[in-house]
C-alpha positions in Angstrom: 9.8 7.4 11.1 11.4 4.6 9.0 13.4 5.6 6.0 13.1 3.6 2.8 14.0 4.2 -0.8 11.0 4.5 -3.0 11.6 1.0 -4.4 12.0 -0.4 -0.9 8.8 1.2 0.2 6.9 -0.3 -2.8 8.3 -3.7 -1.8 7.4 -3.2 1.9 3.8 -2.3 0.9 3.4 -5.5 -1.2 4.9 -7.6 1.6 2.5 -6.0 4.1 -0.5 -6.5 1.9 0.4 -10.2 1.4 -0.4 -10.6 5.1 -3.8 -8.9 4.9 -7.0 -9.2 2.9 -7.2 -5.4 2.4 -5.8 -2.3 4.1 -6.2 1.4 4.1 -3.3 3.5 3.0 -3.3 5.2 6.4 -3.0 1.8 8.1 -0.1 0.8 5.8 1.7 4.0 6.6 1.3 3.5 10.3 2.4 -0.2 10.1 5.5 0.7 8.1 6.3 3.9 10.1 6.2 6.2 7.0 4.3 9.3 5.9 0.9 8.5 4.4 1.7 10.8 1.4 4.6 8.5 0.4 2.3 5.4 0.7 -0.4 7.1 -1.4 2.2 7.8 -4.2 3.6 4.2 -4.1 0.1 2.6 -4.0 -1.1 4.6 -6.9 1.9 3.5 -9.0 1.5 -0.1 -8.0 -2.2 0.1 -8.9 -1.4 1.6 -12.3 1.1 -1.3 -12.9 -1.6 -3.8 -12.0 0.0 -5.1 -8.8 -2.6 -3.7 -6.5 -6.3 -2.8 -6.9 -8.5 -0.4 -5.1 -11.7 -1.6 -3.3 -14.4 0.9 -2.5 -16.4 -0.5 0.4 -17.8 2.8 1.8 -14.2 3.8 2.1 -11.1 3.1 0.0 -9.0 0.0 0.6 -6.2 -1.6 -1.4 -5.3 -5.2 -1.9 -3.0 -7.5 -3.9 -4.7 -7.9 -7.3 -6.3 -11.3 -7.7 -5.6 -12.4 -4.1 
């Protein structure tokens, strides 16, 4: 598994989502080679800060806000 600081992980998540319309946290974790629990925490923080938003399309996705 990849090792990132928490801030690096947040940046990697945003970079990854800039290449996608939307993604599941599990898919982000797999793509970045990190634990899903770490992604969940970072995504929740980014959503609270207004960087990301959740989409509920039968299942949960996240995307860059206003993209």
